[in-house]
N, C-alpha and C positions, 0 to 999 in steps of 0.2 A: 295284670290286666290290661287289656290294650283300651286306648279312649274310646273305640266304638263299644265295647264291652262294656267301659266305666257309664259311660253314657247311657245304654241302654239301662243298666242297672237302677241308676237315678231315676230314670224317666217312669220305670215299674214301681218305685217306690212312690215317688209323686201320685202315679194313678191309683194307688193302693190307699195313699194317706185321703185324697180326694173321694175316693168310694166310701171310707168310713167317716167323712166328715158329710156325705150327704144322707148316709144311714142315718146320724142324729146319736142322739145318748143313747146307752143300753138299756133296756125298757124296765121299770121298775119291777123289782123281785116280788111276786104276789105272795100277801102272806097264806101259810099251812091253815088247815081248819082248826089246828092248835094255839093258833096265833093270837095274843090278847090283840092286834092292831085288826082284825075282823071287828070289834067293840067300836062301832061309830059316835059314842058318846063325846062331847066337847067338854073339856075343865077349863079350869080360870087358874092361872099360876099365882103365886106370891106377890108377881110384878104387875099384874091386873090383864096379862097377854091372855089369850083362848087357845088352846092347843087339842088336838085329837091323840089318841095314846100313839099314833105313828110318830110323832115328834120324836119318840125314844127308838124308833130305828136307826140301823145302821151301826149300834157300837151295843153292847151287852149293859143292863141296867139292874139295880139293887134295889127294890121297892117292898113298899110297906103300906099297910093302913092303919090310921090311930085317928086321934082328935087333938086338938092346943091344948084343952083343959085339963086332958086325963093325967091324972098324978103320978100312976104306978105304972100301968104297964106302957105306955106310948114313952115315956122316958127310957125305958130299959130298951125299947125296941130300938128306937134312937140311936142309943147309947151303942147297942151292936152294931148298928150300922157303920156307926163313926170307928168302931173297933175296927172292922175290916178296912174302910179308908186308911186310916193310920196305919194298917201294918202291910199295904200295898207299895210296891217301889214307887220312886218318884216316876219312871217311865210307865209306869201302869196305870197308875191311879187316876190320869186323865183321860185313860179308853174308856173309863164305865161313869155309867151316869148314876145319880141316886135319885128316888122320887117317893114321896113321901105323902100320901095321897087321905084326905078326910072324909071322916065319916060324917061330921059334923056341918051340913049344907048350910045351916044359919048361922050359927055362929062364928065359923071359920071363915070369916072374909080376905082378901088379900090383904090387908094391912096387918090383920091379927098372924097370919101367915109369917109375912116377912117378920115382924117381930119376933114371933116363936125360932124362925130362922137364926136371928140374931143373936137372941138370949142364949143358944143352943150354940153358939159359932160354928155355922154349918157355912160352908164354901158354897155360896151359888151360881160360882162358875162349872160346879158340880152336881149342887143339889139343887130338884125343884119341889116345890110344897102346892099340892093341887086342892081344889074343890069344886063341886059339882050338884045337879040336884039331885033328891033323893033317889028318883029313876037308877041315875047313871053310877051313885056310889052303891047300891044293890048287884048291879048287874056286874060294877066289877069285882066286889066282894064274892060274889056267886062264882065267877072267873076263876078268882084266886083261891077260891076256899077258904074265905077269912068269914067263919059264921059271927055274927055280930045282932045287937037289938038295944033299943033304947034301955038305959034303967030308969029307976024314980029317982036320981040326983041329978037329972038333966045333962047324963052323960052317957055312954055305953059301955055295955059288957060285950066283950070281944075277945078272940083268939089272937095269941101273939103269933104272926107270921109273917116271916121276910122270905119273900122270892127272887129268885135270879133269873133275868130273861136272857136269852142270848139276842143278837143283832134284828133276828126275825118275830120278836116278840112270845117266842114259846118260854114255856119254864122250864126250867132245864135242873132246878135244886129249892128245895122250901126247908130254910129251918122253920121248927116250929115251937114255940116256947123262949124264953128269953135264957141266957148266958153268961157267965164271967167272960168267956172269949168264945168268938164264930170262928175257930178254925177249919171246920167243916165246909162252913161259907166260903171262909178265903179261900180254901183250897180249891172248891169248885169255881171260882172266881179265877184264880191263875190258871185253871186247866181248862176254861173256857177260852182266856186270854190267847193261849200256845196256840190250840186248834184253828184260831181265825187268824194267826199269822201267814 
């Protein structure tokens, strides 16, 4: 390559870089009609921060609903999520978020959510526990197809549903009921991560 051709190539690359810089960052991907990111409710985390569901954009997320004083179904739901987390490879577990949304807008304060996370040994680098008002809870439960209702024991009767969301907030798999192991859910997580590479 001659010196003149080399200089021309460098100048072209500089011009191309400048054009990209002027264009700014790529536009955000709009959620599809099936995305949970269309829900505009705000949630409070175990640390007291306020977040929207779009906080979970960009990475797959394993999400479920329950409440901290639940003694039967909810511990089993969390155990299933932890089983999936435990059986992921060290290189992939950090690519997935875990979220537990509370039905109990009154009792599940950020402090109680944090205590629940600590008592279950949840890694808060990957896990987030969240609460919101009753309207937001009902809206998310409907979107995730998790039937629930208050019971006469100051708790809630509800279905056990764990949902896998892709990075756009779309449900790609649901585990209904609790299991000794969640092989199907784990397989779907691995498949989703492979597709995103």
